C-alpha positions in Angstrom: 54.3 124.0 89.3 57.2 125.8 91.0 59.3 128.3 89.0 63.1 127.8 88.6 63.7 130.6 91.1 61.4 129.0 93.7 62.9 125.5 93.1 66.5 126.8 93.7 65.5 128.2 97.1 65.4 124.6 98.5 68.4 122.4 98.8 66.8 119.8 96.7 66.0 122.4 94.0 69.6 123.7 94.1 70.9 120.1 93.9 68.8 119.5 90.8 69.8 122.7 89.1 73.5 122.1 89.9 73.4 118.5 88.7 71.8 119.5 85.4 74.2 122.4 84.8 77.3 120.6 85.8 76.4 117.6 83.6 75.6 119.8 80.6 78.9 121.7 81.0 80.8 118.4 81.3 79.1 117.0 78.2 79.9 120.2 76.3 83.6 120.1 77.4 83.8 116.4 76.3 82.5 117.5 72.9 85.3 120.0 72.6 87.9 117.2 72.7 90.0 116.7 69.6 88.2 114.3 67.4 91.6 112.9 66.3 92.4 112.0 69.9 91.9 108.2 70.2 91.6 108.1 74.0 88.4 107.6 75.8 87.2 110.0 78.5 88.2 107.5 81.2 91.7 107.1 79.7 92.2 110.9 79.6 91.0 111.0 83.2 93.7 108.5 84.2 96.3 110.6 82.5 95.0 113.6 84.5 95.4 111.7 87.8 99.0 110.8 86.9 99.7 114.5 85.9 98.3 115.9 89.1 99.5 113.2 91.6 102.6 111.7 89.9 103.2 108.0 89.6 100.7 105.7 91.1 100.0 102.0 91.6 97.1 100.5 89.7 95.3 100.2 93.0 95.8 103.9 93.8 94.6 104.8 90.3 91.5 102.6 90.7 90.8 104.4 94.0 91.1 107.8 92.4 88.8 106.9 89.6 86.4 104.9 91.8 86.7 101.7 89.7 87.7 98.2 90.5 91.4 97.3 90.1 90.9 94.8 87.3 89.1 97.5 85.3 92.0 99.9 85.9 94.5 97.2 84.9 92.8 97.0 81.5 92.9 100.7 81.1 96.6 100.9 82.1 97.5 98.0 79.8 95.8 99.8 76.9 97.5 103.1 77.7 100.9 101.4 78.1 100.5 99.5 74.8 99.8 102.8 73.0 102.7 104.6 74.7 100.8 107.0 76.9 102.1 105.6 80.2 105.1 103.7 81.4 105.4 101.1 84.1 108.3 100.4 86.4 108.9 98.3 89.5 108.7 100.0 92.8 112.1 100.5 94.5 110.6 99.9 97.9 108.2 97.1 97.2 109.3 94.5 94.7 105.7 93.3 94.1 104.3 96.8 93.3 104.3 98.3 89.8 104.2 102.1 89.4 102.5 103.8 86.5 103.5 107.2 85.2 102.9 109.4 82.3 105.1 109.0 79.3 106.1 112.1 77.3 103.5 111.2 74.7 100.9 110.9 77.5 101.8 114.3 78.9 101.7 116.0 75.5 98.4 114.4 74.6 96.8 115.4 78.0 98.1 119.0 77.8 96.9 119.4 74.2 93.5 118.1 75.2 93.3 120.5 78.1 94.5 123.5 76.1 91.7 122.8 73.5 89.0 122.6 76.1 90.3 125.5 78.2 90.4 127.7 75.1 86.7 126.9 74.4 85.7 127.6 78.0 87.8 130.8 78.1 85.9 132.0 75.0 82.6 131.2 76.6 83.6 133.0 79.8 84.3 136.2 77.8 80.5 136.3 77.0 79.8 136.8 80.7 79.9 140.0 82.6 82.8 140.8 84.9 80.5 140.3 87.9 79.4 136.9 86.6 83.1 135.9 86.1 83.9 137.0 89.6 81.1 135.0 91.0 82.3 131.9 89.1 85.8 132.5 90.6 84.2 132.2 94.1 82.0 129.2 93.2 84.7 127.1 91.4 86.5 126.0 94.6 83.1 124.9 96.1 82.3 122.8 93.0 85.7 121.3 93.2 85.2 120.5 96.9 81.8 118.9 96.1 83.4 116.8 93.3 86.1 115.5 95.6 83.8 114.3 98.3 
């Protein structure tokens, strides 16, 4: 049986190790969410898209999240009913509806991010300076892989 060191020397071994590590970190970060926050992971993700990219149509949100528009419509309806997003008619296309963060949505998203960032920052302090420097170099690569 190959050792972990041997396995990561191949692209498939590296892929496997990255998949496991990234998934475990993502799960751990999800567990750091405020238990009082009623939003699902997918709802928080939609708020994040709106925060990063500004107002979007339901179709654009669906494309960002890689889901079907009817599914995104249900998510947006739920977020709007709870006051996390607002909808308005497009000024350039009377058929289009734009979705944007409400102040409540922005505050909820930022509080969620602060909580998870604080946990991760504490964990990063347990690493050596060289390990943190290496992560600074790797982080953009992981982001690029995630965006492909």
